N, CA, C, O and CB atoms as a CASP TS submission, in Angstrom:
PFRMAT TS
TARGET T0000
AUTHOR 0000-0000-0000
METHOD Language model
MODEL 1
PARENT N/A
ATOM      1  N   UNK     1      -0.493   9.777 -10.697  1.00  0.00           N
ATOM      2  CA  UNK     1      -0.462   9.577  -9.348  1.00  0.00           C
ATOM      3  C   UNK     1       0.256  10.854  -8.890  1.00  0.00           C
ATOM      4  O   UNK     1       1.222  11.465  -9.346  1.00  0.00           O
ATOM      5  CB  UNK     1       0.224   8.217  -8.935  1.00  0.00           C
ATOM      6  N   UNK     2      -0.438  11.022  -7.974  1.00  0.00           N
ATOM      7  CA  UNK     2      -0.333  12.701  -7.150  1.00  0.00           C
ATOM      8  C   UNK     2       1.407  12.841  -7.164  1.00  0.00           C
ATOM      9  O   UNK     2       1.949  11.746  -7.012  1.00  0.00           O
ATOM     10  CB  UNK     2      -1.133  12.743  -4.982  1.00  0.00           C
ATOM     11  N   UNK     3       2.435  14.100  -7.333  1.00  0.00           N
ATOM     12  CA  UNK     3       3.566  14.756  -7.126  1.00  0.00           C
ATOM     13  C   UNK     3       3.960  14.114  -5.843  1.00  0.00           C
ATOM     14  O   UNK     3       4.948  13.393  -5.702  1.00  0.00           O
ATOM     15  CB  UNK     3       3.428  16.274  -7.127  1.00  0.00           C
ATOM     16  N   UNK     4       2.933  14.503  -4.738  1.00  0.00           N
ATOM     17  CA  UNK     4       3.384  14.309  -2.979  1.00  0.00           C
ATOM     18  C   UNK     4       3.787  12.392  -3.154  1.00  0.00           C
ATOM     19  O   UNK     4       3.182  11.957  -2.174  1.00  0.00           O
ATOM     20  CB  UNK     4       1.438  14.777  -1.426  1.00  0.00           C
ATOM     21  N   UNK     5       4.112  11.779  -3.497  1.00  0.00           N
ATOM     22  CA  UNK     5       3.697  10.168  -3.824  1.00  0.00           C
ATOM     23  C   UNK     5       5.484   9.922  -4.203  1.00  0.00           C
ATOM     24  O   UNK     5       6.100  10.607  -5.020  1.00  0.00           O
ATOM     25  CB  UNK     5       2.186   9.817  -5.540  1.00  0.00           C
ATOM     26  N   UNK     6       5.952   9.022  -3.557  1.00  0.00           N
ATOM     27  CA  UNK     6       7.231   8.728  -4.514  1.00  0.00           C
ATOM     28  C   UNK     6       6.907   8.400  -5.881  1.00  0.00           C
ATOM     29  O   UNK     6       5.824   8.604  -6.430  1.00  0.00           O
ATOM     30  CB  UNK     6       8.082   7.538  -4.018  1.00  0.00           C
ATOM     31  N   UNK     7       7.919   7.884  -6.375  1.00  0.00           N
ATOM     32  CA  UNK     7       7.984   7.192  -8.302  1.00  0.00           C
ATOM     33  C   UNK     7       7.358   6.070  -7.929  1.00  0.00           C
ATOM     34  O   UNK     7       7.504   5.572  -6.813  1.00  0.00           O
ATOM     35  CB  UNK     7       9.771   6.716  -9.304  1.00  0.00           C
ATOM     36  N   UNK     8       6.632   5.604  -8.818  1.00  0.00           N
ATOM     37  CA  UNK     8       5.905   4.221  -9.198  1.00  0.00           C
ATOM     38  C   UNK     8       6.682   2.972  -8.060  1.00  0.00           C
ATOM     39  O   UNK     8       6.411   2.384  -7.013  1.00  0.00           O
ATOM     40  CB  UNK     8       6.266   3.801 -11.184  1.00  0.00           C
ATOM     41  N   UNK     9       7.649   3.049  -8.947  1.00  0.00           N
ATOM     42  CA  UNK     9       8.785   2.053  -8.449  1.00  0.00           C
ATOM     43  C   UNK     9       8.956   1.890  -6.934  1.00  0.00           C
ATOM     44  O   UNK     9       9.163   0.733  -6.566  1.00  0.00           O
ATOM     45  CB  UNK     9      10.170   2.529  -8.975  1.00  0.00           C
ATOM     46  N   UNK    10       8.910   2.765  -6.062  1.00  0.00           N
ATOM     47  CA  UNK    10       9.355   2.790  -4.995  1.00  0.00           C
ATOM     48  C   UNK    10       7.671   2.843  -4.339  1.00  0.00           C
ATOM     49  O   UNK    10       7.518   2.125  -3.351  1.00  0.00           O
ATOM     50  CB  UNK    10      10.542   3.994  -4.782  1.00  0.00           C
ATOM     51  N   UNK    11       6.707   3.449  -4.703  1.00  0.00           N
ATOM     52  CA  UNK    11       5.490   3.143  -4.220  1.00  0.00           C
ATOM     53  C   UNK    11       5.126   1.876  -4.483  1.00  0.00           C
ATOM     54  O   UNK    11       4.157   1.606  -3.773  1.00  0.00           O
ATOM     55  CB  UNK    11       4.591   3.944  -4.637  1.00  0.00           C
ATOM     56  N   UNK    12       5.423   1.007  -5.133  1.00  0.00           N
ATOM     57  CA  UNK    12       4.908  -0.338  -6.005  1.00  0.00           C
ATOM     58  C   UNK    12       5.858  -0.970  -4.460  1.00  0.00           C
ATOM     59  O   UNK    12       5.066  -1.318  -3.584  1.00  0.00           O
ATOM     60  CB  UNK    12       5.633  -0.742  -8.270  1.00  0.00           C
ATOM     61  N   UNK    13       7.002  -1.103  -4.156  1.00  0.00           N
ATOM     62  CA  UNK    13       8.008  -1.892  -3.317  1.00  0.00           C
ATOM     63  C   UNK    13       7.470  -1.162  -1.948  1.00  0.00           C
ATOM     64  O   UNK    13       7.220  -2.052  -1.135  1.00  0.00           O
ATOM     65  CB  UNK    13       9.857  -1.669  -3.762  1.00  0.00           C
ATOM     66  N   UNK    14       7.296  -0.321  -1.592  1.00  0.00           N
ATOM     67  CA  UNK    14       6.607   0.089  -0.215  1.00  0.00           C
ATOM     68  C   UNK    14       5.204  -1.075  -0.096  1.00  0.00           C
ATOM     69  O   UNK    14       4.976  -1.954   0.736  1.00  0.00           O
ATOM     70  CB  UNK    14       6.011   2.029  -0.301  1.00  0.00           C
ATOM     71  N   UNK    15       4.480  -0.653  -1.239  1.00  0.00           N
ATOM     72  CA  UNK    15       3.193  -1.659  -1.002  1.00  0.00           C
ATOM     73  C   UNK    15       3.650  -3.349  -0.474  1.00  0.00           C
ATOM     74  O   UNK    15       3.391  -4.043   0.509  1.00  0.00           O
ATOM     75  CB  UNK    15       2.292  -1.777  -2.689  1.00  0.00           C
ATOM     76  N   UNK    16       4.387  -3.502  -1.617  1.00  0.00           N
ATOM     77  CA  UNK    16       4.952  -4.897  -1.403  1.00  0.00           C
ATOM     78  C   UNK    16       5.396  -5.419  -0.234  1.00  0.00           C
ATOM     79  O   UNK    16       5.195  -6.444   0.417  1.00  0.00           O
ATOM     80  CB  UNK    16       5.918  -5.078  -2.102  1.00  0.00           C
ATOM     81  N   UNK    17       6.148  -4.299  -0.130  1.00  0.00           N
ATOM     82  CA  UNK    17       6.799  -4.984   1.645  1.00  0.00           C
ATOM     83  C   UNK    17       5.995  -5.267   2.969  1.00  0.00           C
ATOM     84  O   UNK    17       6.013  -6.197   3.776  1.00  0.00           O
ATOM     85  CB  UNK    17       7.840  -3.884   2.366  1.00  0.00           C
ATOM     86  N   UNK    18       5.143  -3.868   2.850  1.00  0.00           N
ATOM     87  CA  UNK    18       3.849  -3.836   3.802  1.00  0.00           C
ATOM     88  C   UNK    18       3.351  -5.477   3.815  1.00  0.00           C
ATOM     89  O   UNK    18       3.221  -6.344   4.679  1.00  0.00           O
ATOM     90  CB  UNK    18       2.473  -2.664   3.090  1.00  0.00           C
ATOM     91  N   UNK    19       3.144  -5.373   2.283  1.00  0.00           N
ATOM     92  CA  UNK    19       1.881  -6.881   2.225  1.00  0.00           C
ATOM     93  C   UNK    19       2.973  -7.766   2.967  1.00  0.00           C
ATOM     94  O   UNK    19       2.739  -8.024   4.148  1.00  0.00           O
ATOM     95  CB  UNK    19       1.256  -7.768   0.179  1.00  0.00           C
ATOM     96  N   UNK    20       3.889  -8.153   2.521  1.00  0.00           N
ATOM     97  CA  UNK    20       4.888  -9.114   2.967  1.00  0.00           C
ATOM     98  C   UNK    20       4.697  -9.579   3.691  1.00  0.00           C
ATOM     99  O   UNK    20       4.319 -10.743   3.824  1.00  0.00           O
ATOM    100  CB  UNK    20       5.843  -8.937   3.208  1.00  0.00           C
ATOM    101  N   UNK    21       5.119  -7.984   5.133  1.00  0.00           N
ATOM    102  CA  UNK    21       5.663  -8.003   6.050  1.00  0.00           C
ATOM    103  C   UNK    21       3.970  -8.283   6.940  1.00  0.00           C
ATOM    104  O   UNK    21       4.072  -8.884   8.009  1.00  0.00           O
ATOM    105  CB  UNK    21       6.747  -6.676   6.197  1.00  0.00           C
ATOM    106  N   UNK    22       3.242  -8.072   6.722  1.00  0.00           N
ATOM    107  CA  UNK    22       1.754  -8.181   7.345  1.00  0.00           C
ATOM    108  C   UNK    22       1.001  -9.913   6.665  1.00  0.00           C
ATOM    109  O   UNK    22      -0.160 -10.228   6.400  1.00  0.00           O
ATOM    110  CB  UNK    22       0.645  -6.444   6.612  1.00  0.00           C
ATOM    111  N   UNK    23       1.756 -10.359   6.620  1.00  0.00           N
ATOM    112  CA  UNK    23       1.041 -11.691   5.760  1.00  0.00           C
ATOM    113  C   UNK    23       0.164 -11.614   4.819  1.00  0.00           C
ATOM    114  O   UNK    23      -0.714 -12.476   4.787  1.00  0.00           O
ATOM    115  CB  UNK    23       0.340 -12.536   6.494  1.00  0.00           C
ATOM    116  N   UNK    24       0.186 -10.710   3.964  1.00  0.00           N
ATOM    117  CA  UNK    24      -0.916  -9.981   2.301  1.00  0.00           C
ATOM    118  C   UNK    24      -0.277 -11.068   1.414  1.00  0.00           C
ATOM    119  O   UNK    24       0.763 -11.722   1.495  1.00  0.00           O
ATOM    120  CB  UNK    24      -0.457  -7.791   1.409  1.00  0.00           C
ATOM    121  N   UNK    25      -1.446 -11.002   0.407  1.00  0.00           N
ATOM    122  CA  UNK    25      -1.046 -11.043  -1.018  1.00  0.00           C
ATOM    123  C   UNK    25      -1.234  -9.743  -1.995  1.00  0.00           C
ATOM    124  O   UNK    25      -2.414  -9.610  -2.319  1.00  0.00           O
ATOM    125  CB  UNK    25      -1.820 -12.153  -1.598  1.00  0.00           C
ATOM    126  N   UNK    26      -0.461  -8.867  -2.481  1.00  0.00           N
ATOM    127  CA  UNK    26      -0.743  -7.947  -3.437  1.00  0.00           C
ATOM    128  C   UNK    26      -1.594  -8.220  -4.546  1.00  0.00           C
ATOM    129  O   UNK    26      -0.940  -8.865  -5.366  1.00  0.00           O
ATOM    130  CB  UNK    26       0.303  -7.569  -3.881  1.00  0.00           C
ATOM    131  N   UNK    27      -2.696  -8.031  -4.922  1.00  0.00           N
ATOM    132  CA  UNK    27      -3.386  -8.662  -5.758  1.00  0.00           C
ATOM    133  C   UNK    27      -2.998  -7.371  -7.074  1.00  0.00           C
ATOM    134  O   UNK    27      -2.647  -7.572  -8.237  1.00  0.00           O
ATOM    135  CB  UNK    27      -5.101  -9.000  -5.143  1.00  0.00           C
ATOM    136  N   UNK    28      -3.173  -6.345  -6.515  1.00  0.00           N
ATOM    137  CA  UNK    28      -3.155  -5.096  -7.783  1.00  0.00           C
ATOM    138  C   UNK    28      -2.757  -4.030  -7.115  1.00  0.00           C
ATOM    139  O   UNK    28      -2.844  -3.693  -5.934  1.00  0.00           O
ATOM    140  CB  UNK    28      -4.634  -4.661  -8.586  1.00  0.00           C
ATOM    141  N   UNK    29      -2.195  -3.438  -8.295  1.00  0.00           N
ATOM    142  CA  UNK    29      -2.588  -1.697  -7.311  1.00  0.00           C
ATOM    143  C   UNK    29      -3.068  -0.880  -8.834  1.00  0.00           C
ATOM    144  O   UNK    29      -2.728  -1.000 -10.011  1.00  0.00           O
ATOM    145  CB  UNK    29      -0.539  -0.525  -6.228  1.00  0.00           C
ATOM    146  N   UNK    30      -4.100   0.047  -8.034  1.00  0.00           N
ATOM    147  CA  UNK    30      -4.667   0.599  -9.942  1.00  0.00           C
ATOM    148  C   UNK    30      -3.832   2.238  -9.238  1.00  0.00           C
ATOM    149  O   UNK    30      -4.083   2.851  -8.200  1.00  0.00           O
ATOM    150  CB  UNK    30      -7.491   0.721 -10.596  1.00  0.00           C
ATOM    151  N   UNK    31      -2.804   2.516 -10.335  1.00  0.00           N
ATOM    152  CA  UNK    31      -2.088   3.717  -9.872  1.00  0.00           C
ATOM    153  C   UNK    31      -3.035   5.695 -10.106  1.00  0.00           C
ATOM    154  O   UNK    31      -3.076   6.771  -9.508  1.00  0.00           O
ATOM    155  CB  UNK    31      -0.472   3.488 -10.971  1.00  0.00           C
ATOM    156  N   UNK    32      -3.681   4.954 -11.550  1.00  0.00           N
ATOM    157  CA  UNK    32      -4.291   6.477 -11.505  1.00  0.00           C
ATOM    158  C   UNK    32      -5.090   6.328 -10.241  1.00  0.00           C
ATOM    159  O   UNK    32      -4.616   6.976  -9.308  1.00  0.00           O
ATOM    160  CB  UNK    32      -5.332   6.993 -12.925  1.00  0.00           C
ATOM    161  N   UNK    33      -6.188   5.638  -9.960  1.00  0.00           N
ATOM    162  CA  UNK    33      -7.238   6.099  -8.847  1.00  0.00           C
ATOM    163  C   UNK    33      -6.571   5.333  -7.310  1.00  0.00           C
ATOM    164  O   UNK    33      -7.214   5.028  -6.307  1.00  0.00           O
ATOM    165  CB  UNK    33      -9.103   5.402  -9.335  1.00  0.00           C
ATOM    166  N   UNK    34      -5.373   5.202  -7.512  1.00  0.00           N
ATOM    167  CA  UNK    34      -4.836   4.992  -5.762  1.00  0.00           C
ATOM    168  C   UNK    34      -5.869   3.981  -4.961  1.00  0.00           C
ATOM    169  O   UNK    34      -6.637   4.182  -4.021  1.00  0.00           O
ATOM    170  CB  UNK    34      -4.906   6.725  -4.758  1.00  0.00           C
ATOM    171  N   UNK    35      -5.498   2.594  -5.879  1.00  0.00           N
ATOM    172  CA  UNK    35      -6.576   1.434  -5.050  1.00  0.00           C
ATOM    173  C   UNK    35      -5.686   0.544  -5.123  1.00  0.00           C
ATOM    174  O   UNK    35      -5.000   0.210  -6.089  1.00  0.00           O
ATOM    175  CB  UNK    35      -8.148   0.871  -5.700  1.00  0.00           C
ATOM    176  N   UNK    36      -5.709   0.095  -3.896  1.00  0.00           N
ATOM    177  CA  UNK    36      -4.710  -1.280  -3.750  1.00  0.00           C
ATOM    178  C   UNK    36      -5.505  -2.505  -3.057  1.00  0.00           C
ATOM    179  O   UNK    36      -5.710  -2.368  -1.851  1.00  0.00           O
ATOM    180  CB  UNK    36      -3.261  -0.927  -2.690  1.00  0.00           C
ATOM    181  N   UNK    37      -5.905  -3.503  -3.576  1.00  0.00           N
ATOM    182  CA  UNK    37      -6.025  -4.781  -3.450  1.00  0.00           C
ATOM    183  C   UNK    37      -5.291  -5.967  -2.916  1.00  0.00           C
ATOM    184  O   UNK    37      -4.251  -6.431  -3.383  1.00  0.00           O
ATOM    185  CB  UNK    37      -6.179  -4.956  -4.296  1.00  0.00           C
ATOM    186  N   UNK    38      -5.976  -6.416  -1.851  1.00  0.00           N
ATOM    187  CA  UNK    38      -5.061  -7.280  -1.209  1.00  0.00           C
ATOM    188  C   UNK    38      -5.389  -8.618  -1.193  1.00  0.00           C
ATOM    189  O   UNK    38      -5.964  -8.625  -2.282  1.00  0.00           O
ATOM    190  CB  UNK    38      -4.856  -6.916   0.027  1.00  0.00           C
ATOM    191  N   UNK    39      -5.480  -9.854  -0.775  1.00  0.00           N
ATOM    192  CA  UNK    39      -6.000 -10.647  -0.368  1.00  0.00           C
ATOM    193  C   UNK    39      -5.090 -11.623   1.086  1.00  0.00           C
ATOM    194  O   UNK    39      -3.917 -11.965   0.932  1.00  0.00           O
ATOM    195  CB  UNK    39      -6.349 -11.226  -1.639  1.00  0.00           C
ATOM    196  N   UNK    40      -5.654 -11.857   2.041  1.00  0.00           N
ATOM    197  CA  UNK    40      -5.352 -12.852   2.980  1.00  0.00           C
ATOM    198  C   UNK    40      -6.292 -12.920   4.128  1.00  0.00           C
ATOM    199  O   UNK    40      -7.450 -12.510   4.044  1.00  0.00           O
ATOM    200  CB  UNK    40      -4.043 -12.664   3.450  1.00  0.00           C
ATOM    201  N   UNK    41      -5.878 -13.344   5.000  1.00  0.00           N
ATOM    202  CA  UNK    41      -6.958 -13.577   5.868  1.00  0.00           C
ATOM    203  C   UNK    41      -7.441 -12.430   6.741  1.00  0.00           C
ATOM    204  O   UNK    41      -6.657 -11.592   7.186  1.00  0.00           O
ATOM    205  CB  UNK    41      -6.610 -14.634   6.676  1.00  0.00           C
ATOM    206  N   UNK    42      -8.624 -12.412   6.955  1.00  0.00           N
ATOM    207  CA  UNK    42      -9.114 -11.173   7.483  1.00  0.00           C
ATOM    208  C   UNK    42      -8.144  -9.963   8.383  1.00  0.00           C
ATOM    209  O   UNK    42      -7.852  -8.812   8.062  1.00  0.00           O
ATOM    210  CB  UNK    42     -10.193 -11.679   8.341  1.00  0.00           C
ATOM    211  N   UNK    43      -7.790 -10.786   9.666  1.00  0.00           N
ATOM    212  CA  UNK    43      -6.802  -9.707  10.213  1.00  0.00           C
ATOM    213  C   UNK    43      -5.647  -9.454   9.761  1.00  0.00           C
ATOM    214  O   UNK    43      -5.292  -8.407  10.302  1.00  0.00           O
ATOM    215  CB  UNK    43      -6.501  -9.859  11.349  1.00  0.00           C
ATOM    216  N   UNK    44      -4.492  -9.994   8.752  1.00  0.00           N
ATOM    217  CA  UNK    44      -3.970  -9.815   8.044  1.00  0.00           C
ATOM    218  C   UNK    44      -3.822  -8.800   7.456  1.00  0.00           C
ATOM    219  O   UNK    44      -2.804  -8.109   7.505  1.00  0.00           O
ATOM    220  CB  UNK    44      -4.112 -10.379   7.666  1.00  0.00           C
ATOM    221  N   UNK    45      -5.237  -8.470   6.545  1.00  0.00           N
ATOM    222  CA  UNK    45      -5.194  -7.960   5.362  1.00  0.00           C
ATOM    223  C   UNK    45      -5.599  -6.335   6.291  1.00  0.00           C
ATOM    224  O   UNK    45      -5.247  -5.251   5.826  1.00  0.00           O
ATOM    225  CB  UNK    45      -6.348  -8.805   4.026  1.00  0.00           C
ATOM    226  N   UNK    46      -6.329  -6.450   7.547  1.00  0.00           N
ATOM    227  CA  UNK    46      -6.966  -5.084   8.432  1.00  0.00           C
ATOM    228  C   UNK    46      -5.003  -4.694   8.792  1.00  0.00           C
ATOM    229  O   UNK    46      -4.353  -3.794   8.259  1.00  0.00           O
ATOM    230  CB  UNK    46      -8.475  -5.665  10.447  1.00  0.00           C
ATOM    231  N   UNK    47      -4.746  -5.209   9.320  1.00  0.00           N
ATOM    232  CA  UNK    47      -3.052  -5.005   9.782  1.00  0.00           C
ATOM    233  C   UNK    47      -2.352  -3.798   8.545  1.00  0.00           C
ATOM    234  O   UNK    47      -1.880  -2.691   8.805  1.00  0.00           O
ATOM    235  CB  UNK    47      -1.997  -6.952   9.606  1.00  0.00           C
ATOM    236  N   UNK    48      -2.547  -4.757   6.553  1.00  0.00           N
ATOM    237  CA  UNK    48      -2.155  -4.233   5.957  1.00  0.00           C
ATOM    238  C   UNK    48      -2.143  -3.099   5.708  1.00  0.00           C
ATOM    239  O   UNK    48      -1.211  -2.317   5.892  1.00  0.00           O
ATOM    240  CB  UNK    48      -2.257  -4.601   5.497  1.00  0.00           C
ATOM    241  N   UNK    49      -4.046  -2.706   4.886  1.00  0.00           N
ATOM    242  CA  UNK    49      -4.363  -1.480   5.226  1.00  0.00           C
ATOM    243  C   UNK    49      -4.283  -0.175   6.404  1.00  0.00           C
ATOM    244  O   UNK    49      -4.266   1.046   6.254  1.00  0.00           O
ATOM    245  CB  UNK    49      -5.170  -1.721   5.082  1.00  0.00           C
ATOM    246  N   UNK    50      -4.245  -0.986   7.536  1.00  0.00           N
ATOM    247  CA  UNK    50      -3.731  -0.229   8.636  1.00  0.00           C
ATOM    248  C   UNK    50      -2.091   0.443   8.186  1.00  0.00           C
ATOM    249  O   UNK    50      -1.793   1.562   7.768  1.00  0.00           O
ATOM    250  CB  UNK    50      -3.696  -1.348  10.026  1.00  0.00           C
ATOM    251  N   UNK    51      -1.605  -0.246   8.352  1.00  0.00           N
ATOM    252  CA  UNK    51      -0.013  -0.055   8.208  1.00  0.00           C
ATOM    253  C   UNK    51      -0.124   1.151   6.629  1.00  0.00           C
ATOM    254  O   UNK    51      -0.049   2.379   6.670  1.00  0.00           O
ATOM    255  CB  UNK    51       1.025  -2.071   7.849  1.00  0.00           C
ATOM    256  N   UNK    52      -0.245   0.595   5.837  1.00  0.00           N
ATOM    257  CA  UNK    52      -0.252   1.158   4.541  1.00  0.00           C
ATOM    258  C   UNK    52      -1.232   2.737   4.680  1.00  0.00           C
ATOM    259  O   UNK    52      -0.689   3.790   4.346  1.00  0.00           O
ATOM    260  CB  UNK    52      -0.965  -0.117   3.415  1.00  0.00           C
ATOM    261  N   UNK    53      -2.215   2.731   5.030  1.00  0.00           N
ATOM    262  CA  UNK    53      -2.945   4.208   5.725  1.00  0.00           C
ATOM    263  C   UNK    53      -1.780   5.175   6.198  1.00  0.00           C
ATOM    264  O   UNK    53      -1.420   6.242   5.702  1.00  0.00           O
ATOM    265  CB  UNK    53      -4.006   3.851   7.278  1.00  0.00           C
ATOM    266  N   UNK    54      -1.308   4.505   7.277  1.00  0.00           N
ATOM    267  CA  UNK    54      -0.429   5.261   7.814  1.00  0.00           C
ATOM    268  C   UNK    54       0.962   5.305   7.296  1.00  0.00           C
ATOM    269  O   UNK    54       1.817   5.785   8.041  1.00  0.00           O
ATOM    270  CB  UNK    54      -0.439   4.966   8.989  1.00  0.00           C
ATOM    271  N   UNK    55       1.205   5.001   6.470  1.00  0.00           N
ATOM    272  CA  UNK    55       2.997   4.994   5.504  1.00  0.00           C
ATOM    273  C   UNK    55       2.283   6.179   4.625  1.00  0.00           C
ATOM    274  O   UNK    55       2.568   7.366   4.466  1.00  0.00           O
ATOM    275  CB  UNK    55       3.732   3.030   4.197  1.00  0.00           C
ATOM    276  N   UNK    56       1.428   5.501   4.217  1.00  0.00           N
ATOM    277  CA  UNK    56       1.166   6.406   2.753  1.00  0.00           C
ATOM    278  C   UNK    56       0.551   7.919   3.111  1.00  0.00           C
ATOM    279  O   UNK    56       0.543   8.908   2.378  1.00  0.00           O
ATOM    280  CB  UNK    56      -0.129   5.522   1.634  1.00  0.00           C
ATOM    281  N   UNK    57      -0.109   7.739   4.872  1.00  0.00           N
ATOM    282  CA  UNK    57      -0.210   9.182   4.978  1.00  0.00           C
ATOM    283  C   UNK    57       0.798  10.221   5.117  1.00  0.00           C
ATOM    284  O   UNK    57       0.556  11.420   4.977  1.00  0.00           O
ATOM    285  CB  UNK    57      -0.864   9.369   5.870  1.00  0.00           C
ATOM    286  N   UNK    58       1.948   9.723   5.400  1.00  0.00           N
ATOM    287  CA  UNK    58       2.954  10.263   5.972  1.00  0.00           C
ATOM    288  C   UNK    58       3.195  11.870   4.526  1.00  0.00           C
ATOM    289  O   UNK    58       3.104  13.095   4.601  1.00  0.00           O
ATOM    290  CB  UNK    58       4.386   8.775   6.215  1.00  0.00           C
ATOM    291  N   UNK    59       3.487  10.971   3.512  1.00  0.00           N
ATOM    292  CA  UNK    59       3.643  11.623   2.165  1.00  0.00           C
ATOM    293  C   UNK    59       2.861  12.577   1.760  1.00  0.00           C
ATOM    294  O   UNK    59       3.258  13.592   1.187  1.00  0.00           O
ATOM    295  CB  UNK    59       3.560  10.827   1.234  1.00  0.00           C
ATOM    296  N   UNK    60       1.097  12.179   2.171  1.00  0.00           N
ATOM    297  CA  UNK    60       0.456  12.951   1.885  1.00  0.00           C
ATOM    298  C   UNK    60       0.466  14.816   2.678  1.00  0.00           C
ATOM    299  O   UNK    60      -0.143  15.690   2.061  1.00  0.00           O
ATOM    300  CB  UNK    60      -0.583  12.086   1.995  1.00  0.00           C
ATOM    301  N   UNK    61       1.106  15.132   3.843  1.00  0.00           N
ATOM    302  CA  UNK    61       1.062  15.359   4.566  1.00  0.00           C
ATOM    303  C   UNK    61       1.989  16.571   4.338  1.00  0.00           C
ATOM    304  O   UNK    61       1.727  17.748   4.582  1.00  0.00           O
ATOM    305  CB  UNK    61       1.076  14.448   5.254  1.00  0.00           C
ATOM    306  N   UNK    62       3.363  15.945   3.715  1.00  0.00           N
ATOM    307  CA  UNK    62       4.408  16.608   2.920  1.00  0.00           C
ATOM    308  C   UNK    62       3.970  18.297   2.267  1.00  0.00           C
ATOM    309  O   UNK    62       4.783  18.928   1.591  1.00  0.00           O
ATOM    310  CB  UNK    62       4.710  15.470   1.625  1.00  0.00           C
TER
END
């Protein structure tokens, strides 16, 4: 995982929290490849990915 991201536990908690708040189920996280798999209604999954992109993008710009 890139050093600009939080540690794995914080990253997992961030992703899991955003997933729950948007009505998604977190299926898996591939830390080395930075791949997140979610399940849920299409609109909920879109909302999750959109919010994750915004939140995680903040770490990349630091």
